[in-house]
NUMARBA-691531 format. One line per field, with one value per residue: residue number from 1; x, y, z of N, C-alpha, C, O, CB in turn; residue in three letters. Coordinates in Angstrom, 1 decimal. Glycine has a CB too. Example, Ala and Ser with C-alpha at 12.3 -4.5 7.8 and 13.67 -1.06 7.14 Angstrom:
REM residues 2
nr	(1  2)
n.c1	(13.2  12.8)
n.c2	(-5.7  -2.2)
n.c3	(7.8  7.1)
ca.c1	(12.3  13.7)
ca.c2	(-4.5  -1.1)
ca.c3	(7.8  7.1)
c.c1	(13.2  12.9)
c.c2	(-3.3  0.0)
c.c3	(7.8  7.9)
o.c1	(14.2  13.4)
o.c2	(-3.3  1.1)
o.c3	(8.5  8.0)
cb.c1	(11.3  14.1)
cb.c2	(-4.5  -0.6)
cb.c3	(9.0  5.7)
rest	(ALA  SER)
END
This chain:
REM residues 193
nr	(1  2  3  4  5  6  7  8  9  10  11  12  13  14  15  16  17  18  19  20  21  22  23  24  25  26  27  28  29  30  31  32  33  34  35  36  37  38  39  40  41  42  43  44  45  46  47  48  49  50  51  52  53  54  55  56  57  58  59  60  61  62  63  64  65  66  67  68  69  70  71  72  73  74  75  76  77  78  79  80  81  82  83  84  85  86  87  88  89  90  91  92  93  94  95  96  97  98  99  100  101  102  103  104  105  106  107  108  109  110  111  112  113  114  115  116  117  118  119  120  121  122  123  124  125  126  127  128  129  130  131  132  133  134  135  136  137  138  139  140  141  142  143  144  145  146  147  148  149  150  151  152  153  154  155  156  157  158  159  160  161  162  163  164  165  166  167  168  169  170  171  172  173  174  175  176  177  178  179  180  181  182  183  184  185  186  187  188  189  190  191  192  193)
n.c1	(148.2  147.4  148.9  148.7  148.5  149.6  147.4  145.2  143.6  144.3  142.5  142.8  143.3  140.9  139.0  139.9  139.5  136.6  135.7  136.8  135.7  132.9  132.8  133.9  132.0  129.7  130.6  131.0  128.3  127.1  128.5  127.6  124.9  125.0  126.1  124.3  121.8  122.4  122.6  124.1  124.3  125.0  127.7  129.7  129.7  130.4  133.0  134.2  134.0  135.5  138.1  138.5  138.5  140.8  142.8  142.5  143.0  145.7  146.9  146.0  147.4  150.1  149.9  149.4  151.7  153.5  152.4  152.4  151.1  148.2  148.0  146.3  143.4  142.8  143.5  144.1  143.5  146.0  145.1  143.0  144.4  145.9  143.8  142.8  144.9  145.1  142.6  142.7  144.9  143.8  141.6  142.9  144.6  142.7  141.4  143.1  143.6  141.0  140.0  142.2  142.2  139.7  140.0  142.0  140.7  138.5  139.9  141.6  139.6  138.7  136.8  137.4  138.2  136.8  136.8  134.7  134.0  136.5  138.7  140.6  141.6  141.3  138.4  138.2  137.1  135.3  134.5  131.7  130.5  130.0  129.5  130.7  132.9  136.3  138.5  141.7  143.6  142.6  143.2  144.4  142.4  140.5  141.8  142.0  139.3  138.6  140.2  139.0  136.5  136.9  138.3  136.4  134.5  136.0  136.5  133.9  133.2  135.2  134.6  132.2  133.1  134.9  133.2  131.6  133.6  134.3  131.9  131.8  134.1  133.0  130.5  130.8  133.5  133.7  135.5  137.5  137.6  135.8  135.0  137.5  137.9  135.9  137.0  137.3  139.1  140.5  139.5  141.3  144.8  146.9  149.6  151.9  152.5)
n.c2	(170.0  171.0  171.8  170.7  173.0  174.4  175.7  175.0  172.4  170.8  170.8  168.4  166.6  166.9  166.1  163.4  162.3  162.4  161.1  158.5  157.8  157.8  155.8  153.6  153.3  152.7  150.2  148.7  148.6  147.3  144.9  143.8  143.5  141.8  139.5  138.9  138.6  137.0  137.9  137.6  138.6  141.2  141.2  141.5  144.4  145.1  144.1  145.6  148.3  147.9  147.5  150.0  151.6  150.6  151.6  154.4  154.5  153.7  155.9  157.9  157.2  157.6  160.3  161.3  160.6  162.2  164.8  164.8  164.4  166.1  168.6  168.7  170.8  171.9  172.0  169.0  166.2  163.8  161.2  161.6  162.4  160.0  158.2  159.4  159.2  156.4  155.7  157.0  155.6  153.0  153.4  154.3  152.2  150.2  150.9  149.8  147.2  146.0  146.0  144.5  142.1  141.2  140.9  138.9  136.8  136.3  135.7  133.5  131.8  130.9  132.3  134.4  137.8  140.7  143.9  146.4  145.2  144.4  141.8  140.9  138.8  135.5  133.3  130.1  127.2  124.1  120.8  120.9  123.1  126.7  127.8  126.2  126.6  126.3  126.2  127.8  128.1  127.0  127.3  129.9  131.4  131.1  132.3  134.9  135.5  135.6  137.7  139.8  139.9  140.4  142.8  144.4  144.5  145.9  148.3  149.3  149.8  151.6  153.7  154.6  155.5  157.5  159.3  160.0  161.2  163.4  164.8  165.5  167.2  169.3  170.0  170.1  170.8  172.8  173.4  173.7  171.3  169.8  171.8  172.2  169.8  170.0  171.7  174.4  177.2  176.9  178.8  178.9  178.9  176.3  173.9  171.7  168.4)
n.c3	(99.3  102.5  105.7  109.1  111.8  114.9  115.9  114.3  112.5  109.4  106.3  105.1  107.2  108.7  106.8  106.2  108.8  109.2  106.9  107.1  109.6  109.0  107.0  108.5  110.6  109.0  107.9  110.2  111.1  108.8  108.8  111.2  110.6  108.4  109.5  111.5  110.2  108.1  105.5  103.0  100.5  100.6  101.1  99.0  98.7  101.3  101.5  99.4  100.3  102.6  101.5  100.4  102.7  103.9  102.2  102.5  105.3  105.5  104.2  105.9  108.2  107.4  106.9  109.5  110.8  109.4  110.1  112.9  116.3  117.1  119.7  122.8  123.3  125.7  129.2  130.6  132.8  133.8  133.4  131.6  129.4  128.9  128.3  126.1  124.2  124.1  123.0  120.5  119.4  119.3  117.6  115.2  114.6  114.4  112.0  110.1  110.9  110.9  108.1  107.0  108.4  107.7  104.9  104.8  106.1  104.4  102.0  102.8  103.5  101.2  99.9  98.3  97.2  96.1  94.9  94.2  91.8  90.8  90.8  93.5  95.0  94.1  94.2  95.8  94.8  95.2  93.8  93.8  92.6  92.1  94.7  96.5  98.5  99.3  101.9  101.9  103.8  106.6  109.4  109.5  108.5  110.5  112.7  111.7  111.5  114.2  115.0  113.5  114.5  117.3  117.1  115.9  118.0  120.0  118.6  118.4  121.1  121.7  119.9  120.9  123.5  122.6  121.3  123.5  125.0  123.3  123.3  126.1  126.2  124.6  125.8  128.7  129.4  127.6  125.6  122.5  121.1  119.5  117.6  116.4  115.1  113.3  111.6  112.3  113.7  116.9  119.8  121.8  122.3  121.2  121.5  119.9  121.2)
ca.c1	(147.7  147.8  149.4  148.1  149.2  149.3  146.0  144.1  143.8  144.2  141.3  143.1  143.1  139.5  138.3  140.2  138.8  135.2  135.4  137.1  134.7  131.7  133.0  134.0  130.7  128.9  131.1  130.6  126.9  126.7  129.0  126.7  123.7  125.2  126.3  123.0  120.7  122.9  122.3  125.4  124.3  125.7  129.1  130.6  129.8  131.1  134.4  134.6  134.3  136.6  139.3  138.6  138.9  142.2  143.6  142.4  143.6  147.1  147.2  145.8  148.6  151.3  149.6  149.5  153.2  154.1  151.9  152.5  149.8  147.8  147.9  144.9  143.1  142.6  144.4  143.3  144.3  146.9  144.2  142.3  145.4  146.2  142.6  142.7  146.0  144.8  141.5  143.2  145.7  142.9  140.8  143.7  145.1  141.6  141.1  143.9  143.4  139.7  140.0  143.2  141.8  138.5  140.5  142.6  139.6  137.8  140.9  142.0  138.4  138.3  135.7  137.9  138.0  136.5  136.5  134.0  134.1  137.9  139.1  141.9  142.0  140.3  137.7  138.8  135.9  135.5  133.8  130.2  130.0  130.6  129.3  131.4  134.1  137.2  139.5  143.1  144.2  141.5  143.7  144.6  141.0  139.9  142.5  141.6  137.9  138.6  140.8  138.0  135.3  137.3  138.7  135.1  133.9  136.8  136.3  132.6  133.3  136.1  133.9  131.3  133.9  135.4  132.0  131.3  134.7  134.1  130.7  132.3  134.9  132.2  129.4  131.2  134.8  133.5  136.7  137.4  138.0  134.9  135.1  138.7  137.7  135.0  137.8  137.4  140.2  140.1  139.7  142.5  146.1  147.4  150.9  152.1  153.1)
ca.c2	(169.6  171.9  171.1  171.1  174.0  174.3  176.2  174.6  171.1  171.0  170.3  167.0  165.9  166.9  165.2  162.0  161.9  162.2  160.1  157.2  157.6  157.4  154.4  152.5  153.0  152.0  148.9  148.0  148.3  146.4  143.6  143.2  143.2  140.6  138.3  138.6  138.2  136.1  138.6  137.5  139.3  142.5  141.0  142.2  145.8  145.2  143.9  146.7  149.5  147.6  147.7  151.4  152.1  150.3  152.6  155.7  154.4  153.8  157.3  158.7  156.9  158.3  161.7  161.5  160.5  163.5  165.9  164.6  164.3  167.4  168.8  168.9  172.3  172.3  171.4  167.8  165.4  162.8  160.0  162.0  162.3  158.6  157.6  160.0  158.6  155.0  155.6  157.3  154.5  151.9  153.7  154.4  150.8  149.4  151.1  149.0  145.8  145.4  145.5  143.5  140.8  140.8  140.5  137.6  135.8  135.9  135.1  132.2  130.9  130.4  133.1  135.5  139.2  141.5  145.3  147.2  144.4  144.0  140.6  141.1  137.5  134.6  132.3  128.7  126.4  122.7  120.2  121.0  124.3  128.0  128.1  125.2  127.3  125.5  127.1  127.7  127.8  127.0  127.9  131.3  131.9  131.1  133.4  136.3  135.7  136.0  139.1  140.7  140.0  141.1  144.2  145.1  144.8  146.9  149.5  149.8  150.3  152.8  154.8  155.1  156.3  158.6  160.2  160.6  162.2  164.6  165.6  166.0  168.4  170.4  170.4  170.3  171.5  174.0  173.7  173.8  170.0  169.5  172.9  172.0  168.6  170.5  172.6  175.7  177.5  177.0  180.1  178.8  178.5  175.0  173.6  170.2  167.7)
ca.c3	(100.6  103.6  106.9  110.5  112.5  116.3  116.2  113.4  111.8  108.0  105.6  104.8  108.5  109.0  105.8  106.5  110.0  109.0  105.8  107.7  110.7  108.4  106.4  109.5  111.2  108.0  107.8  111.4  111.1  107.8  109.2  112.2  109.9  107.6  110.4  112.3  109.3  107.1  104.2  102.4  99.2  100.9  101.4  98.0  99.0  102.6  101.1  98.5  101.1  103.5  100.8  100.3  104.0  104.1  101.5  103.2  106.6  105.3  103.8  107.1  109.2  106.9  107.1  110.9  111.1  108.9  110.8  114.3  117.0  117.6  121.1  123.4  123.3  127.0  130.2  131.1  133.8  133.2  133.0  130.4  128.3  128.6  127.7  124.7  123.4  123.9  122.1  119.2  118.9  119.0  116.4  114.0  114.4  114.0  110.6  109.3  111.3  110.5  106.7  106.7  108.9  106.8  103.6  105.0  106.5  103.1  101.0  103.3  103.6  99.8  99.4  97.4  97.5  94.9  95.3  93.1  90.5  90.5  91.6  94.2  95.4  93.5  95.0  95.7  94.9  95.1  92.7  93.8  92.0  92.5  96.1  97.2  98.9  100.0  102.5  101.5  105.1  107.6  110.7  109.4  108.3  111.8  113.4  111.1  111.9  115.6  115.1  112.9  115.5  118.5  116.8  115.7  119.3  120.6  118.0  118.7  122.4  121.6  119.2  121.9  124.4  121.8  121.1  124.9  125.4  122.5  123.9  127.4  125.9  124.1  126.7  130.1  129.4  126.7  124.8  121.1  120.5  118.3  116.6  115.7  114.2  112.2  110.7  112.8  114.5  118.3  120.5  122.7  121.6  121.6  120.9  119.7  122.3)
c.c1	(148.2  148.2  148.6  149.0  148.9  147.9  144.9  144.5  143.6  142.9  141.6  142.9  141.7  138.7  138.6  139.5  137.4  134.9  135.7  136.1  133.4  131.8  133.1  132.7  129.7  129.3  130.8  129.1  126.5  127.3  128.1  125.4  123.9  125.3  125.1  121.9  121.1  122.6  123.6  125.5  125.0  127.2  130.0  130.8  130.6  132.6  135.0  135.0  135.4  138.0  139.6  139.1  140.4  143.1  143.6  143.1  145.1  147.6  147.1  147.0  149.8  151.1  149.8  150.9  153.8  153.7  152.2  151.1  149.4  147.7  146.5  144.7  142.8  143.6  143.6  144.2  145.1  146.1  143.5  143.2  145.7  145.0  142.5  143.7  145.6  143.6  141.9  144.0  144.8  142.1  141.7  144.2  143.9  141.2  141.9  143.7  142.1  139.7  141.0  142.7  140.6  139.0  141.1  141.7  138.9  138.7  141.2  140.8  138.0  137.2  136.1  137.6  137.9  136.2  135.9  134.2  135.5  138.3  140.5  142.5  141.0  139.6  138.4  137.6  136.2  134.6  132.3  129.7  130.5  130.4  129.9  132.8  135.0  138.3  140.9  143.9  143.2  142.0  143.8  143.3  140.4  140.5  142.1  140.2  137.8  139.1  139.7  136.9  135.7  137.7  137.4  134.5  134.7  136.6  134.9  132.6  134.1  135.4  132.9  132.0  134.4  134.4  131.7  132.3  134.6  133.0  131.1  133.1  134.0  131.2  129.8  132.5  134.7  134.8  136.5  137.7  137.1  135.0  136.4  138.6  136.7  135.7  137.9  138.6  139.8  140.3  140.9  143.7  146.5  148.8  151.0  152.8  154.5)
c.c2	(170.6  171.1  171.5  172.1  173.8  174.8  175.7  173.3  171.4  170.4  168.8  166.1  165.8  166.0  163.7  161.5  161.5  161.2  158.7  156.8  157.1  156.0  153.3  152.2  152.3  150.5  148.0  147.6  147.2  145.0  143.0  142.7  141.9  139.4  137.9  138.0  137.2  136.6  138.7  138.2  140.7  142.4  141.6  143.7  146.0  145.1  145.1  147.9  149.2  147.8  149.2  152.0  151.8  151.3  153.9  155.7  154.4  155.2  158.1  158.4  157.6  159.8  162.1  161.5  161.8  164.7  165.9  164.6  165.7  167.5  168.9  170.4  172.8  171.7  170.2  167.1  164.4  161.6  160.3  161.9  160.9  158.0  158.2  159.4  157.2  154.9  156.0  156.2  153.3  152.1  153.7  153.0  150.0  149.6  150.4  147.5  145.2  145.1  144.5  142.2  140.3  140.2  139.1  136.5  135.4  135.2  133.6  131.2  130.4  131.3  134.2  136.9  140.0  142.9  146.1  146.5  144.0  142.9  140.9  139.8  136.5  133.7  130.9  127.8  124.9  122.1  120.4  122.3  125.6  128.4  127.0  125.7  126.4  126.4  126.8  127.4  128.1  127.7  129.4  132.0  132.1  132.2  134.7  136.5  136.2  137.4  140.1  140.9  140.7  142.5  145.0  145.5  145.9  148.2  150.1  150.4  151.6  154.0  155.4  156.0  157.6  159.7  160.8  161.6  163.5  165.5  166.2  167.3  169.6  170.9  170.8  171.2  172.8  174.4  173.5  172.4  169.7  170.5  172.6  170.9  168.9  171.4  174.0  175.9  177.6  178.4  180.1  178.4  177.2  174.8  172.1  169.7  167.2)
c.c3	(101.6  104.8  108.1  111.0  114.0  116.7  115.4  112.6  110.3  107.5  105.4  106.1  108.8  108.1  106.0  107.7  109.8  107.9  106.4  108.8  110.1  107.8  107.4  110.2  110.3  107.9  109.0  111.5  110.0  108.2  110.3  111.6  109.1  108.4  111.2  111.4  108.2  105.7  103.5  101.0  99.4  101.0  100.3  98.3  100.3  102.3  100.3  99.4  102.2  102.8  100.7  101.6  104.3  103.4  102.1  104.5  106.5  105.0  105.1  108.1  108.7  107.1  108.6  111.3  110.7  109.7  112.3  115.0  117.4  119.1  121.6  123.4  124.7  128.0  130.9  132.0  133.1  132.7  131.7  129.2  127.9  127.9  126.2  123.8  123.1  122.9  120.7  118.6  118.5  117.7  115.1  113.6  113.8  112.5  109.7  109.6  110.8  109.0  106.4  107.2  108.1  105.5  103.7  105.3  105.2  102.1  101.5  103.4  102.2  99.2  98.3  97.9  96.2  95.5  94.1  91.8  90.1  91.4  92.2  94.7  94.9  94.5  94.8  95.9  94.7  93.9  92.7  93.3  92.6  93.9  97.0  97.6  99.7  100.6  102.0  102.7  106.2  108.9  110.6  109.2  109.7  112.7  113.0  111.5  113.3  115.7  114.6  113.9  116.7  118.3  116.6  117.0  120.0  120.0  118.3  120.1  122.4  120.9  120.1  122.9  123.8  121.7  122.5  125.3  124.6  123.0  125.2  127.1  125.5  125.1  128.1  130.1  128.6  126.0  123.3  120.4  119.3  117.3  115.8  114.7  113.1  111.3  111.1  113.6  115.9  118.8  121.4  121.9  122.1  120.9  120.8  120.9  121.8)
o.c1	(149.4  147.9  148.1  150.2  147.9  147.4  143.7  145.7  142.7  142.3  140.6  142.2  141.2  137.9  137.7  139.0  136.9  133.9  134.8  135.6  132.8  130.9  132.5  132.4  129.0  128.5  130.5  128.8  125.7  126.6  127.9  124.9  123.0  124.8  124.8  121.2  120.2  122.2  124.2  126.6  125.4  127.9  131.1  131.8  131.4  133.4  136.1  136.0  136.0  138.9  140.7  139.9  141.1  144.1  144.7  143.8  145.8  148.6  147.9  147.4  150.5  152.1  150.4  151.4  154.7  154.5  152.2  150.1  150.3  147.3  145.6  145.6  142.6  144.4  142.6  145.4  144.9  146.3  143.3  142.8  145.9  145.2  142.1  143.3  145.7  143.7  141.4  143.9  145.0  142.0  141.3  144.2  144.1  140.6  141.6  143.6  142.0  139.3  140.7  142.9  140.4  138.5  140.8  141.8  138.7  138.3  141.2  141.0  137.1  136.8  135.3  136.8  138.8  135.4  136.6  134.4  135.6  138.3  141.5  143.7  139.8  140.2  139.0  137.1  137.2  134.2  131.6  128.5  131.4  131.1  129.6  133.8  134.6  138.9  141.2  144.8  143.0  141.2  143.4  143.1  139.8  139.8  141.8  139.8  137.0  138.5  139.5  136.4  135.0  137.3  137.3  134.0  134.1  136.5  134.8  132.0  133.8  135.6  132.7  131.5  134.5  134.6  131.4  132.0  134.8  133.1  130.6  132.9  134.3  131.1  129.3  132.5  135.4  135.1  135.3  137.9  137.6  135.0  136.4  139.0  136.5  135.1  138.5  139.2  138.9  141.2  141.5  143.6  146.5  149.1  150.3  153.7  155.2)
o.c2	(171.0  169.9  172.6  172.1  173.1  174.4  175.9  173.2  172.2  169.5  168.0  165.1  164.7  165.2  162.9  160.4  160.4  160.4  157.8  155.7  156.1  155.2  152.3  151.1  151.4  149.6  146.9  146.5  146.3  144.0  141.8  141.7  141.0  138.3  136.7  137.1  136.7  135.8  139.8  138.4  141.3  143.4  142.2  144.3  146.9  145.8  145.5  148.5  150.1  148.4  149.7  152.9  152.7  151.7  154.5  156.6  155.1  155.7  159.0  159.4  158.2  160.5  163.1  162.4  162.4  165.6  167.0  164.8  166.5  166.5  169.3  171.2  174.0  170.9  170.5  167.2  164.1  161.0  159.5  161.5  160.6  157.3  157.4  159.0  156.7  154.0  155.3  155.9  152.7  151.3  153.2  152.6  149.2  148.7  150.2  146.7  144.1  143.9  143.6  141.2  139.1  139.2  138.2  135.4  134.2  134.2  132.7  130.0  129.6  131.0  134.7  137.1  140.0  143.0  146.3  147.2  143.2  143.0  141.0  139.6  136.7  133.4  130.7  127.6  124.6  122.9  120.1  122.6  125.5  129.3  127.0  125.3  125.8  127.2  125.6  126.6  129.2  128.4  130.1  133.1  133.1  132.9  135.6  137.7  137.1  138.2  141.1  142.0  141.6  143.4  146.2  146.6  146.8  149.2  151.3  151.5  152.6  155.1  156.6  157.1  158.6  160.9  162.0  162.6  164.5  166.7  167.3  168.3  170.7  172.1  171.7  172.2  173.8  175.6  173.3  172.4  169.4  170.2  172.8  170.9  168.2  171.9  174.8  175.0  178.4  179.1  181.2  177.6  176.9  175.4  171.3  170.3  166.6)
o.c3	(101.6  104.9  108.2  110.8  114.3  117.7  115.7  112.2  109.9  108.1  105.5  106.0  109.2  108.5  105.9  107.7  110.1  108.1  106.2  108.9  110.5  108.0  107.3  110.5  110.7  107.8  108.9  111.8  110.3  107.9  110.2  111.9  109.2  108.1  111.4  111.8  107.5  104.8  103.3  100.5  98.4  101.1  100.7  98.1  100.4  102.8  100.6  99.2  102.6  103.4  100.8  101.6  104.8  104.0  102.3  104.9  107.3  105.6  105.4  108.8  109.5  107.5  108.9  112.2  111.4  109.9  112.9  114.3  117.9  119.7  120.8  123.6  124.8  127.5  131.6  132.1  131.9  131.6  130.9  128.1  126.7  126.9  125.3  122.7  121.9  122.0  119.7  117.4  117.4  116.9  114.1  112.5  112.9  111.9  108.5  108.7  110.4  108.7  105.6  106.4  107.8  105.0  102.9  104.9  105.0  101.6  100.7  103.4  102.1  98.1  97.6  98.8  95.4  96.4  93.1  90.8  89.1  92.6  91.4  94.7  95.2  95.6  93.8  97.0  94.0  93.1  91.7  93.6  93.5  94.4  98.2  96.9  100.7  99.9  101.8  102.7  106.6  109.5  111.5  109.7  109.9  113.5  113.8  111.7  113.6  116.5  115.2  114.0  117.1  119.1  117.0  117.2  120.6  120.7  118.5  120.3  123.0  121.3  120.2  123.2  124.4  121.8  122.5  125.8  125.2  123.1  125.6  127.8  125.9  125.3  128.8  130.8  128.8  125.9  122.9  119.2  118.2  116.1  114.6  113.6  112.2  110.3  110.5  114.1  116.2  118.3  121.7  121.0  123.3  119.9  121.4  121.4  122.6)
cb.c1	(148.1  146.6  150.9  148.0  148.9  150.3  146.1  143.8  142.9  145.4  141.1  144.6  143.9  138.9  138.6  141.7  138.9  134.5  136.4  138.5  134.5  131.3  134.2  135.1  130.0  129.1  132.6  131.0  126.1  127.3  130.4  126.4  123.2  126.5  127.5  122.6  120.0  122.5  121.6  125.9  122.9  125.1  129.4  130.1  128.4  130.7  134.6  133.6  133.0  136.5  139.3  137.2  138.0  142.5  143.1  140.9  143.1  147.6  146.3  144.5  148.8  151.4  148.2  148.7  153.8  153.6  150.4  153.3  149.9  146.4  148.8  144.8  142.0  141.2  144.8  142.9  143.3  147.9  143.3  141.7  146.7  146.5  141.3  143.0  147.3  144.4  140.3  144.0  146.7  141.9  140.1  144.9  145.6  140.4  141.2  145.4  143.5  138.6  140.2  144.5  141.4  137.6  141.6  143.7  138.6  137.3  142.1  142.7  137.3  137.9  135.0  137.4  139.1  135.4  137.7  134.5  133.5  138.8  139.1  141.7  142.3  140.9  136.2  139.9  134.9  135.1  134.1  129.8  128.5  130.0  127.9  131.5  133.9  137.9  139.4  143.6  145.5  141.0  145.0  145.5  140.2  139.9  144.1  141.8  137.1  139.5  142.0  137.5  134.9  138.5  139.5  134.2  133.9  138.3  136.4  131.5  134.0  137.4  133.1  130.5  135.0  136.0  130.8  131.2  136.0  133.9  129.5  133.1  135.9  131.4  128.4  131.5  135.9  132.9  137.9  138.3  137.9  133.4  135.2  139.9  137.3  133.8  137.2  136.1  140.9  140.9  138.4  142.2  147.2  146.4  152.0  152.8  152.3)
cb.c2	(168.2  172.9  171.4  169.8  175.5  175.1  177.7  175.7  170.0  170.4  171.0  166.8  166.6  168.3  165.6  161.8  163.0  163.5  160.3  157.1  158.9  158.4  154.4  152.9  154.4  152.6  148.9  148.8  149.6  146.8  143.8  144.3  144.3  140.8  138.5  139.9  139.4  134.7  140.0  136.1  139.5  143.1  139.5  142.0  146.4  144.1  142.6  147.1  149.9  146.1  147.1  152.0  151.5  148.8  152.7  156.1  153.1  152.8  157.8  158.3  155.4  158.0  162.1  160.5  159.3  163.6  166.1  165.8  163.4  167.8  170.0  168.3  172.5  172.0  172.4  167.0  164.7  162.3  159.6  163.4  163.1  157.8  158.0  161.6  158.6  154.4  156.5  158.6  154.0  151.6  155.0  155.3  150.2  149.7  152.6  149.3  145.7  146.5  146.7  143.9  140.9  141.9  141.5  137.7  136.4  137.2  135.9  132.3  131.7  129.0  133.8  135.2  139.8  141.0  146.0  148.6  145.2  145.2  139.3  142.0  137.4  133.8  132.2  128.5  126.9  122.0  118.8  120.8  124.4  129.1  128.3  123.8  128.6  124.4  126.9  129.0  128.8  125.6  127.2  131.6  131.0  129.8  133.2  136.3  134.4  135.0  139.2  140.1  138.6  140.4  144.2  144.2  143.5  146.5  149.3  148.6  149.3  152.5  154.2  153.9  155.5  158.2  159.4  159.4  161.5  164.2  164.7  165.0  168.0  169.9  169.4  168.9  170.7  175.1  172.8  174.8  168.9  169.4  174.2  171.7  167.4  171.1  172.6  176.1  178.8  176.0  180.5  177.9  179.6  173.8  174.2  170.0  166.6)
cb.c3	(101.0  103.9  107.0  111.4  112.0  117.1  116.1  112.4  112.3  107.3  104.3  104.4  109.6  108.9  104.4  106.6  111.1  108.6  104.6  108.2  111.5  107.3  105.5  110.5  111.7  106.6  107.5  112.7  110.8  106.4  109.8  113.3  109.0  106.7  111.3  113.0  108.7  107.3  104.4  102.2  98.7  102.1  101.4  96.6  99.2  103.5  100.3  97.5  101.8  103.9  99.4  99.9  105.1  103.6  100.0  103.4  107.3  104.2  102.7  107.8  109.3  105.3  106.6  111.8  110.5  107.4  110.6  114.9  118.2  117.0  121.6  124.8  122.4  127.5  131.3  129.9  134.8  134.2  134.2  130.6  128.7  129.9  128.5  124.8  124.1  125.2  122.6  119.2  119.9  120.2  116.6  114.2  115.6  114.8  110.4  109.5  112.9  110.8  105.8  107.4  110.4  106.6  103.1  106.1  107.5  102.5  100.9  104.6  104.2  99.9  100.5  96.0  98.4  94.0  95.9  93.1  89.4  90.6  90.8  95.4  96.9  92.4  94.7  96.8  93.9  96.3  92.7  95.2  92.1  91.6  96.4  96.5  99.6  99.0  104.1  100.8  105.3  107.9  111.0  108.1  107.4  112.5  113.3  109.6  111.6  116.4  114.2  111.6  115.9  119.1  115.5  114.9  120.2  120.5  116.4  118.7  123.4  120.9  117.9  122.6  125.0  120.4  120.5  125.9  125.1  121.0  124.0  128.2  124.7  122.9  126.8  130.8  128.9  127.5  125.3  120.5  121.5  118.8  117.3  116.6  115.0  112.8  109.3  113.7  114.0  119.1  121.3  123.9  121.8  121.2  121.8  118.4  122.9)
rest	(UNK  UNK  UNK  UNK  UNK  UNK  UNK  UNK  UNK  UNK  UNK  UNK  UNK  UNK  UNK  UNK  UNK  UNK  UNK  UNK  UNK  UNK  UNK  UNK  UNK  UNK  UNK  UNK  UNK  UNK  UNK  UNK  UNK  UNK  UNK  UNK  UNK  UNK  UNK  UNK  UNK  UNK  UNK  UNK  UNK  UNK  UNK  UNK  UNK  UNK  UNK  UNK  UNK  UNK  UNK  UNK  UNK  UNK  UNK  UNK  UNK  UNK  UNK  UNK  UNK  UNK  UNK  UNK  UNK  UNK  UNK  UNK  UNK  UNK  UNK  UNK  UNK  UNK  UNK  UNK  UNK  UNK  UNK  UNK  UNK  UNK  UNK  UNK  UNK  UNK  UNK  UNK  UNK  UNK  UNK  UNK  UNK  UNK  UNK  UNK  UNK  UNK  UNK  UNK  UNK  UNK  UNK  UNK  UNK  UNK  UNK  UNK  UNK  UNK  UNK  UNK  UNK  UNK  UNK  UNK  UNK  UNK  UNK  UNK  UNK  UNK  UNK  UNK  UNK  UNK  UNK  UNK  UNK  UNK  UNK  UNK  UNK  UNK  UNK  UNK  UNK  UNK  UNK  UNK  UNK  UNK  UNK  UNK  UNK  UNK  UNK  UNK  UNK  UNK  UNK  UNK  UNK  UNK  UNK  UNK  UNK  UNK  UNK  UNK  UNK  UNK  UNK  UNK  UNK  UNK  UNK  UNK  UNK  UNK  UNK  UNK  UNK  UNK  UNK  UNK  UNK  UNK  UNK  UNK  UNK  UNK  UNK  UNK  UNK  UNK  UNK  UNK  UNK)
END
């Protein structure tokens, strides 16, 4: 694995960013679709990719701690720096909170958790058959359901703001933020904060 440098993000950083971004957007969209249309047949795939995201997210957090936070490639106002840090913290935290709360909601609701055919937490069914799910801990299930829903809303808003911010950097500030996240070396020299 290569490391981030003050002037260029590593392939590992870039790949983790885009892989997790793609998977999280896919999971947010599928979660909204499942809850809106009650297409619960998609839930096993939603859970499987949620478990996958959790693994990648934990690795990404360890990687970010090891590499440190990359510096901004331009000179930005204090409020822009605060908003940037806040959005990155929300997104990185959300990539762990969303799958964890989904896992716990499903497990405590008695629905079980299976990832790509491997049972990670068994279903808890009652006497009326395989679809008679009995909650293991109804209160915890409800708390995790609320966390999952609120975190999903917060992440959707933050992804939108993050995208707008990235486009602002590229189109208005004309800096190398997007080029750097695509793996290119910025034209301006940056240093770690």
